[in-house]
N, C-alpha and C positions, 0 to 999 in steps of 0.2 A: 505521541509520535512513536515512542518505543513499542507500545502495544500494537500499533498499526504495522510496524516493521516485523514484529514477531508473527502477526497474523499473515502478512504477505509472504513470509518465508515458507509457509505451509501451502501456499497456492501454486498452481502450475506456473512456471516461469519465475517464481520468487527466488531471491538470493538467500542462501543459508546465513543464519546469524551465528557468528562464532566470535565470542568475546571472552577474555579472561575473567570478566566481572559477572558473567552470566551464570545460570544455574548449572550445577554439575550433572544433574539428571536431565534426560530428554524432556522437552515440553510435551504436555498432553496435546492431542489433536483438538484443534479449536473447531467450534461449530461454524458452519458456512454462513450463518446469519451475522457473524462478527465481521465478515468481509465488508458488508454494506456500512456497518457502523464505523469501521476503521476508515473507509473511504470518505464518509461524511465528516468525520473528525478532521481528516487532512484537508478537505475542501474548506472547512471553516477556518483553520489555521492559515491556509494560503490566501484566503480572501481578505484578511484583515491585516494589511501591510503596516498599519499604525498600532496594531495590537501587540500581544505578548511576543510574537515571532520577531518583531523588530528589535527586541531586546536580546534575543537568543542568537541572532545571526549577524555577523559582521557585514556591513553594507557591501563590501567588496566580494563577499562569498554568496550574496543573495541569489544570483542567477543559478549558481551550482546547487544551492540548497533547494530552490524551486524545481530544478531538473530532477533532483533526487526524489522529491515528494511526488512529482509527476510520474516518475518511474514506479514508485510504490502504488500510486493510484491506478496506473495501467494494469498492474498485476492484480490488484484487489477488485477491479471491475468484474462483475459477473460474466461468465462465459456467454458469448452470443449463441443463441439457439439457431441451429441451422435446420430450417424447415424447408424441404424441397417444395417448390411451387408447382412442379408437375413431375411425373415419372418419365424419365428419359430412357427407359429400357426399350430396345428395338422390338 
């Protein structure tokens, strides 16, 4: 999940990661193919309510935790291609 958050931080709309426990040097720019892998990892964690996530998150904080992961997934989603269906120039 931390790797997904670091990946999302480099995507348009991503929140910067600023923590006193983080690296002192800037992170390298990650490859775009990591976005899909990070999204898949988050989807797997979110889909297994009885799995490891249930041990990480207090049941009272579950909805907020899911909202945070959904936000990361929205940022990680590949940008939609906008292909014009027709040329609208006069």
